[in-house]
Phi, psi and omega in degrees: 000143176302116189287348180271359186258125185222134176270125174279157186300311194244149166260146173229131176209160190282144180299342176292327170288324181298321188257026178268166171279121178227141185255017180277151174268187192293322186292310185302319186288331179292314178300320173300323180291319176296327183284312176308326177301330184271002177289141182242106183283351171266356182275144175272080185285150177286119185284356181265353186235152171285161181226147182252130175250131185247118174253122177293129190301318183299323176292314185295321181300344171289342188235336178228121185308145178307321184285347177259352189296307185298312181307318185293320177295321179294323173290325171300327187281320194267334188270139182261159171248148180250128174256125193252139166237091186299328182297317184262358184056045179230165168208155185238151183244118183233145162257109187292320190229084183286352186203139175218156177228131179253120171063035179292130182061033184048036181285350183074012190229157168263128176250117180254122179264125178249122182296163185291320179286328176294318175303307176307319175295317182296323187274348190276078185282332184064197182286323187241126186214171175266130178236126170217162184282118184296319182303311179299316185305319187279343178285334188286137175247022174231131181294326178296321176299322173303303183299316179295323178297323176293317181288325173299310179293336176287312182301314184297318188280312184283320188244001180053032187254132176254007178218123182207164185232139176228141168292140181302318179297323176299310188299317178303320182299297183285346174275345185054052188236150180266013177279082197267017176221158182306315187298318178292317183297317179288330178281317192270337187240302191286317183292334179285317183294323178300309181300317177294325182290330179284332186271327193242338192237006179058028187241152175238115184255121179243160183193154182201150176304131181259317187225142184225146170240104197059240179265351185279130184282122186257325181210159188238130175271131175247141175233130186244131170233140167278162171300324176298323175303316183296318185293316185293316179303324178292310181302311181297328175293315181297312180298320175302313183291329177301313193288332184268344183288163176286130188307322178300311182301316177302319175296320183295310181305303190300325184290328179287331175288316176306314177302322188277320197239355180225161181232057171293148174286163182295328175300317182291321179298314181302317178297316177300309185288348183251000180235116180302325176293309175308315179297317179291323177295316178301311186292322185289319179286328170297326175295308180298326171296309180302328180259013168078015178279332181241124183255122182267120181268334183234266189242115176310313181304310182296320178300313188285326170304319178296318184290335177274357174091009181283142175095351179279143178270000000 
C-alpha cells in the first residue's frame, strides 16, 4: 500500500453537501468519504484548475469489494447531486467527479478528477459544517444510515441540539427514496439507522411524528442520546432512589453490596455504613462503576477506598 496515504480520524464537509439530494448507493458514498478525508483545508488549491485525488485501490478495497468497485465509480461519475437553498427557493445541480481512472499505468490507484467548481464547493465549509468520524461512517452498510449519521453529527456539532425536527417530504427528497409514507420510511430508513447507530456509533436515535395533517405525518422529531448520556441518567435515577429510600434499608443493601463485591476491612465497612457522607459517596461511585462511567483497571476495593479517603494521613 502507498505509505504516503493516511486516513484522518474525522471528515469535514459543508452542510450543503450533508443536506443535498444524492442518488449514490452505500459503496459510492464510502468512496466519497475516503476522498473527502483527503481534502487539505490548509492547502491553497488553485481555484481555476481541476484537481486529481488519488486513492490506493487496496485501501478502497477494505471497504468496497473489488467486484462492486467499477460500478460504484461509474455511478459516482454519472450521478448528480442537487444542493438546495430553501431560504432563496433555489437549487444547484453538480457533477462532482466528471472523470476517473482506475489503475492507470499500473499505478495501483484510483484517480478521481474533481472540477474546480466542485472543489470550491467541497472546501467551502463556512462557519457551520458537518464533522463526523470516518471509521464509524465506513462501518455502515446502509446508505440511509450513512445519511442520517451525517445529519445527526451536523445537528450535534453546529446547534448542540439533541432534539431537532425535519419535514418528512424533505428527507424523502434528499435521501432519494420511494418510501413515500411515514410507516415505510420508519421501517426501511429510520429503524435501520437506529439499529446501526446503537451497534456502531454509540448513539441512541429516537423519533416520533411531530406534525400531522389528518393522519399524514408532515414532520418528524428526532431525539439523540449518547451511551454516556444513558449511563449518567441511570446513575442519577439510582441516586434519586437512594435519597428517597428508608435509611435502614439503604444500609442493608449497601452492606450486601460490600460483602459481595468488595473486600473492605471491618473498620472501613463500619465507617461507611455509619457516615451519611461516606455512604452517599460509596453508593454513587459504585453506581458509576456498575454503569460503565468509571473503568476499573485493578481493584474496585482499592479504587473506592482511595475515593473515600481511606489510607490518608
